[in-house]
C-alpha positions in Angstrom: -117.0 48.2 45.1 -117.9 44.6 45.4 -118.1 42.0 42.6 -119.7 38.7 43.6 -121.6 35.8 42.1 -124.3 36.3 44.7 -126.2 39.6 45.3 -127.2 38.3 48.8 -123.6 37.6 49.6 -122.4 41.0 48.4 -125.1 42.9 50.3 -124.4 40.9 53.4 -120.7 41.8 53.2 -121.4 45.5 52.8 -123.9 45.4 55.6 -121.4 43.7 57.9 -118.7 46.3 57.1 -121.0 49.2 57.7 -122.2 47.7 60.9 -118.7 47.5 62.3 -117.6 50.9 61.2 -118.5 54.1 63.1 -119.9 55.9 60.0 -120.9 55.3 56.4 -119.1 58.1 54.7 -117.7 56.0 51.8 -120.1 54.8 49.1 -120.0 51.2 48.0 -121.3 49.9 44.7 -122.3 46.3 44.1 -122.2 44.3 40.9 -123.4 40.9 41.9 -125.5 38.0 40.5 -127.3 37.9 37.2 -130.5 38.7 39.2 -131.5 38.8 42.8 -131.5 35.0 43.0 -129.4 33.8 40.0 -125.7 33.3 40.6 -123.2 34.7 38.2 -121.3 37.9 37.2 -121.7 40.3 34.3 -118.8 42.4 33.0 -121.1 45.1 31.6 -122.7 45.5 35.1 -119.3 45.6 36.7 -118.2 48.4 34.2 -121.4 50.4 34.9 -120.8 50.0 38.7 -117.2 51.2 38.4 -118.3 54.3 36.5 -121.0 55.0 39.0 -118.5 54.6 41.9 -115.8 56.9 40.6 -115.7 60.3 42.2 -112.4 61.2 40.7 -110.2 59.5 43.3 -110.3 56.0 41.7 -112.1 52.8 42.5 -111.0 49.7 44.4 -112.7 46.5 43.3 -113.0 43.5 45.6 -114.1 40.2 44.1 -115.1 36.8 45.4 -113.8 34.1 43.0 -113.6 32.6 39.5 -115.6 34.5 37.0 -115.9 37.5 39.3 -112.2 38.2 38.6 -112.6 37.6 34.9 -115.6 39.9 34.7 -113.8 42.6 36.6 -110.8 42.3 34.2 -113.1 42.4 31.2 -114.9 45.4 32.6 -111.8 47.5 32.5 -111.8 47.2 28.7 -115.4 48.3 28.6 -115.0 51.6 30.4 -115.8 54.5 28.2 -113.6 57.0 30.0 -110.2 56.6 31.9 -110.7 55.7 35.6 -108.1 54.7 38.1 -109.1 51.2 39.1 -107.4 48.7 41.3 -108.5 45.1 41.3 -107.7 43.9 44.8 -106.2 40.5 45.7 -107.6 41.0 49.2 -110.2 38.8 50.8 -113.8 40.0 50.2 -115.1 40.4 53.8 -111.9 41.4 55.7 -110.6 43.4 52.7 -113.8 45.4 52.4 -113.8 46.3 56.1 -110.2 47.4 56.0 -110.6 49.3 52.8 -113.6 51.2 54.0 -111.9 52.1 57.3 -108.9 53.5 55.4 -111.0 55.3 52.8 -113.2 57.0 55.4 -110.0 58.4 56.9 -109.0 60.0 53.7 -106.4 57.5 52.5 -105.6 57.5 48.8 -106.3 54.6 46.4 -102.9 53.0 46.8 -103.2 53.0 50.6 -106.7 51.7 50.6 -105.7 48.9 48.3 -102.8 48.1 50.6 -105.1 47.8 53.6 -107.4 45.4 51.7 -104.5 43.3 50.5 -103.1 43.0 54.1 -106.5 42.4 55.7 -105.8 38.8 56.7 -102.9 39.8 58.9 -105.0 40.0 62.0 -106.4 36.5 61.5 -103.0 35.1 60.8 -101.6 36.7 64.0 -104.5 35.4 66.0 -104.0 31.9 64.8 -100.2 32.0 65.3 -99.2 32.3 61.7 -96.1 34.5 61.7 -95.9 35.0 57.9 -96.9 38.7 58.3 -94.8 39.5 61.3 -93.1 42.3 59.5 -96.4 43.9 58.8 -97.4 43.9 62.4 -94.1 45.2 63.6 -93.7 48.1 61.2 -94.5 51.5 62.6 -95.0 53.0 59.1 -98.5 54.3 58.6 -100.7 53.0 55.8 -101.5 56.5 54.9 -97.9 57.7 54.7 -97.3 59.3 58.1 -93.8 59.1 59.6 -93.1 56.9 62.6 -93.5 58.5 66.0 -90.4 60.3 67.1 -88.5 60.4 70.4 -90.4 63.5 71.7 -93.7 61.7 71.7 -96.0 61.4 74.6 -96.2 57.8 75.8 -98.7 56.2 78.1 -99.5 52.6 78.9 -103.2 51.9 79.5 -105.0 48.9 80.9 -107.7 47.8 78.5 -110.8 47.4 80.6 -113.2 47.4 77.6 -115.1 44.2 78.2 -114.2 42.8 74.7 -110.7 44.3 74.2 -110.0 45.7 70.7 -111.9 43.4 68.4 -113.2 44.7 65.1 -115.8 47.3 66.1 -113.9 49.1 68.9 -110.7 48.9 66.9 -112.5 50.6 64.0 -113.9 53.2 66.4 -110.3 53.8 67.7 -108.9 54.2 64.2 -111.7 56.6 63.2 -111.1 58.7 66.4 -107.4 59.0 65.8 -107.9 60.2 62.2 -109.8 63.2 63.6 -106.7 64.5 65.4 -103.5 66.1 64.2 -101.1 63.6 65.6 -99.0 60.6 64.5 -99.9 57.6 66.8 -98.2 54.3 67.3 -99.8 51.5 69.4 -98.2 48.4 71.0 -99.6 45.6 73.0 -97.3 46.0 76.1 -98.5 42.6 77.5 -97.6 40.5 74.5 -95.0 42.8 72.9 -96.8 42.9 69.6 -96.3 46.1 67.6 -95.8 48.9 67.4 -98.3 49.6 64.6 -99.7 52.9 63.2 -103.0 54.0 64.9 -104.5 54.9 61.6 -104.5 51.4 60.1 -107.3 49.1 61.1 -105.5 46.1 59.5 -102.5 46.6 61.7 -104.3 47.6 64.9 -106.2 44.3 64.8 -102.8 42.4 64.6 -102.1 43.5 68.1 -104.8 41.1 69.4 -105.5 43.2 72.4 -107.7 41.4 75.0 -109.4 42.6 78.1 -106.9 43.1 81.0 -104.0 43.5 78.7 -101.9 46.8 78.6 -101.9 49.0 75.5 -99.0 51.4 75.0 -99.8 54.5 73.0 -97.2 57.0 71.7 -98.3 60.2 70.0 -96.5 63.2 68.5 -97.9 66.3 67.0 -100.1 69.3 68.0 -102.9 67.0 69.2 -100.7 64.3 70.8 -102.3 64.7 74.3 -105.8 64.6 72.8 -104.9 61.4 70.8 -103.7 59.7 74.0 -106.9 60.7 75.7 -109.1 59.3 72.9 -107.2 56.0 73.1 -107.6 55.9 76.8 -111.3 56.6 76.6 -111.9 53.8 74.1 -109.7 51.3 75.9 -111.3 51.8 79.2 -115.0 51.9 78.1 -116.5 48.7 79.4 -119.9 49.4 77.7 -118.6 50.5 74.2 -120.3 47.7 72.4 -121.0 44.0 72.2 -118.7 41.5 70.5 -119.2 40.9 66.8 
């Protein structure tokens, strides 16, 4: 769920995330503003939204700043029944997108929270900040899968999608890979970035794959060949979408 001083800001962040993701299977609640136009946060409204959002698997709360954090902390004391809640340190926009991508693939609360908290890794990599190099290079999946083994199918694909793997096609790729029974690792064979797990949008985006670059995919498991085919289809689709 999203806690913000501004309802317009919260609604825009949710609309952006849903616009970039292939489906809307994960519900998002908003507790934002004191009215449609008045800025502020309300701990009671946050508690009510947490209760409404809980389906038994727990609730991840993303906040903008200042009193949004204080209201979220206070809301935990107002809950009438025990709910597993994580207050995320992740950025509001990038964290929401990454969290929704993970949750839609069946990740648990801890993995979803981890994706949100690491959501700035792609931006840091793109701008040359190496602080999160370990994140980008780790083949460990955010959802707990083991790294791809030596028996994996490996193929290197030229990315001819007109816009590379920016947010929307990367989200589509992650979603497609979560539909198959295979453990997948991806590496930017042109720059050497990776490998990263194919089920983590946060990490796939750190590869910074541009048009004309080569993407190495390794897959193991019953659907390994299908997984490679899905990656190839998305990487080579010139008309997949327009840049966002």
